C-alpha positions in Angstrom: 0.1 0.1 -0.1 1.2 3.5 -0.7 2.2 6.0 1.7 -0.6 8.1 0.1 -3.1 5.3 1.2 -1.9 4.8 4.6 -2.3 8.2 5.8 -5.9 8.7 5.3 -6.5 5.4 7.3 -4.3 6.5 10.0 -6.0 9.9 10.2 -9.6 8.1 10.3 -8.5 5.9 13.0 -7.2 8.9 14.9 -10.6 10.7 14.5 -12.3 7.5 15.3 -10.4 7.3 18.7 -10.7 10.7 19.4 -14.7 10.8 19.0 -15.1 7.5 21.1 -12.7 9.3 24.0 -15.1 12.2 23.8 -18.3 10.0 23.7 -20.1 9.4 27.2 -21.8 6.2 25.9 -18.1 4.5 24.9 -16.9 5.4 28.5 -20.1 3.8 29.9 -19.4 0.6 27.9 -15.9 0.7 28.9 -16.8 1.0 32.8 -19.3 -1.8 32.5 -16.9 -4.1 30.6 -14.1 -3.6 33.1 -17.1 -4.1 36.3 -17.9 -7.3 34.6 -14.3 -8.6 33.9 -13.7 -7.6 37.9 -17.0 -9.0 39.1 -16.3 -12.6 37.1 -12.7 -12.9 38.5 -14.1 -12.5 42.3 -17.1 -14.8 41.6 -15.7 -17.6 39.7 -11.8 -17.3 41.1 -10.4 -19.3 38.1 -6.9 -19.0 39.7 -8.1 -21.2 42.5 -8.2 -24.5 40.1 -4.6 -24.3 39.6 -3.3 -23.7 43.2 -3.5 -25.6 46.4 -4.2 -24.7 49.8 -2.4 -27.2 52.6 -3.3 -27.7 55.8 -1.7 -30.2 58.4 -3.6 -30.0 61.7 -2.9 -32.6 64.5 -5.5 -35.4 64.2 -6.7 -37.6 67.4 -5.6 -41.1 67.6 -9.1 -42.6 68.6 -10.2 -45.5 70.0 -13.4 -47.6 68.0 -16.9 -47.1 69.5 -17.0 -49.8 72.3 -19.7 -52.5 70.9 -19.9 -55.2 73.6 -22.7 -54.9 76.0 -22.1 -54.3 79.6 -21.5 -57.2 82.1 -24.6 -59.0 83.4 -27.7 -60.2 82.1 -27.2 -62.3 78.5 -29.2 -59.6 76.6 -26.6 -57.1 77.8 -29.1 -55.2 80.1 -26.8 -55.8 83.3 -28.0 -56.0 86.9 -31.2 -54.3 87.9 -30.6 -50.8 88.6 -27.2 -50.8 86.6 -26.4 -48.3 84.2 -26.9 -49.4 80.5 -23.8 -47.2 79.2 -20.3 -48.2 79.5 -17.8 -46.0 81.2 -16.5 -43.7 78.4 -12.5 -44.3 77.8 -10.5 -41.4 78.8 -9.3 -40.9 75.3 -11.0 -39.6 72.2 -13.2 -42.4 70.4 -13.9 -42.9 67.0 -17.8 -42.1 66.5 -18.5 -42.7 62.8 -16.2 -42.4 59.4 -16.5 -42.5 55.8 -14.3 -42.3 52.5 -15.1 -39.3 50.4 -16.3 -40.1 46.9 -15.9 -37.5 44.0 -19.0 -35.3 42.7 -18.0 -31.9 40.5 -14.4 -32.4 41.4 -12.1 -35.3 41.9 -12.2 -35.7 46.1 -10.4 -38.4 48.0 -9.5 -38.8 51.9 -11.5 -40.0 54.9 -14.4 -38.1 57.1 -14.5 -39.1 60.9 -16.5 -38.1 63.9 -14.5 -38.2 67.1 -16.1 -37.8 70.6 -13.8 -36.0 73.1 -13.1 -37.2 76.6 -15.2 -33.7 77.8 -18.1 -35.3 75.7 -17.7 -32.8 73.2 -17.4 -33.6 69.2 -15.2 -32.7 66.1 -14.7 -33.8 62.7 -11.4 -34.5 61.3 -10.9 -34.8 57.5 -7.9 -37.1 56.9 -5.6 -36.8 53.7 -8.1 -34.7 52.2 -7.6 -34.0 48.5 -9.9 -32.0 46.3 -10.0 -29.1 44.1 -9.6 -25.7 45.3 -12.6 -23.7 44.8 -14.6 -20.3 45.9 -16.6 -20.4 48.9 -16.1 -24.1 49.8 -17.4 -24.7 53.3 -17.6 -28.3 55.4 -21.2 -29.4 55.8 -22.3 -32.4 58.1 -26.2 -33.4 56.3 -28.5 -35.7 56.7 -29.0 -36.4 52.9 -27.5 -39.8 51.1 -24.3 -39.7 49.4 -25.1 -40.8 45.8 -22.2 -41.3 42.7 -22.6 -39.0 39.7 -24.2 -36.0 38.8 -27.4 -37.1 40.8 -25.6 -36.6 44.1 -23.9 -32.9 43.3 -27.1 -30.9 44.4 -28.8 -32.7 47.3 -27.0 -31.5 50.5 -29.2 -28.5 50.7 -32.2 -30.4 50.5 -32.4 -31.4 54.1 -30.9 -30.7 57.1 -27.4 -29.8 57.3 -24.7 -28.2 59.8 -22.0 -25.9 58.3 -18.7 -26.0 60.2 -17.2 -23.4 58.6 -15.0 -22.6 55.5 -12.8 -25.4 54.2 -9.4 -24.8 55.6 -7.3 -26.0 52.8 -8.1 -28.4 49.8 -5.4 -30.6 50.5 -4.2 -32.4 53.9 -5.5 -32.8 57.3 -7.9 -30.6 59.3 -10.0 -30.3 62.3 -13.8 -28.7 62.8 -15.3 -28.3 66.1 -19.1 -29.3 66.2 -20.8 -26.5 68.0 -22.1 -27.6 71.7 -25.5 -29.2 71.8 -25.1 -30.4 68.3 -25.7 -34.2 67.8 -23.7 -36.3 65.6 -26.4 -39.0 65.2 -28.5 -36.3 63.4 -26.3 -36.2 60.5 -25.2 -39.2 57.8 -22.8 -37.5 55.5 -20.0 -35.0 55.3 -20.1 -32.7 51.6 -17.1 -30.2 50.5 -20.1 -27.8 49.5 -19.4 -24.9 47.1 -22.1 -22.6 48.7 -21.5 -19.8 45.9 -22.9 -22.3 43.0 -24.8 -24.6 45.4 -22.8 -27.9 44.4 -20.7 -30.9 46.4 -17.0 -31.0 45.3 -17.1 -34.4 47.4 -19.0 -36.1 49.8 -18.5 -39.4 52.6 -21.3 -41.6 54.2 -20.5 -41.5 58.0 -20.9 -45.0 59.0 -20.7 -46.1 62.7 
């Protein structure tokens, strides 16, 4: 292209840019696009899919729940007037546990409910490995753990107890149950993305 052909095109481009710079509509469009990009980055946080947050909290060394009946009558009721429950062991006790299955993201590890010597409870996530993501929470729920997409969205359909934000997507971590919470009310644990109402992975809790 000759220089004479390039110069008019260049002058036209500069003229269009000056017009756009003086146009309120153009600045409004730029502002909206910028705000949309910032909101999208905040909402989806795509960089988290490529980064890990590792946690290495101290776990219990629990004893299993005693299943043998108290000594006494053959049916395990014990002598008349005797308490039906065995004395609690002095250390932490394993109440329930289960292995994670994958939902929207590949998830492995074990969840377990521990009863402390003072009668309180906590949840331990052992060797957890899942994807990082926005607004991940740890939920105890009364919903079944289902394979595949059928199980991705069920955990907010019933009762659930939120134990807090997921501390990290990799490693061992501990979550205290609030006072008065009965672990027997819950049958599963979900790593729940609250922002998009989807389970990353879940575990059935079995005694």
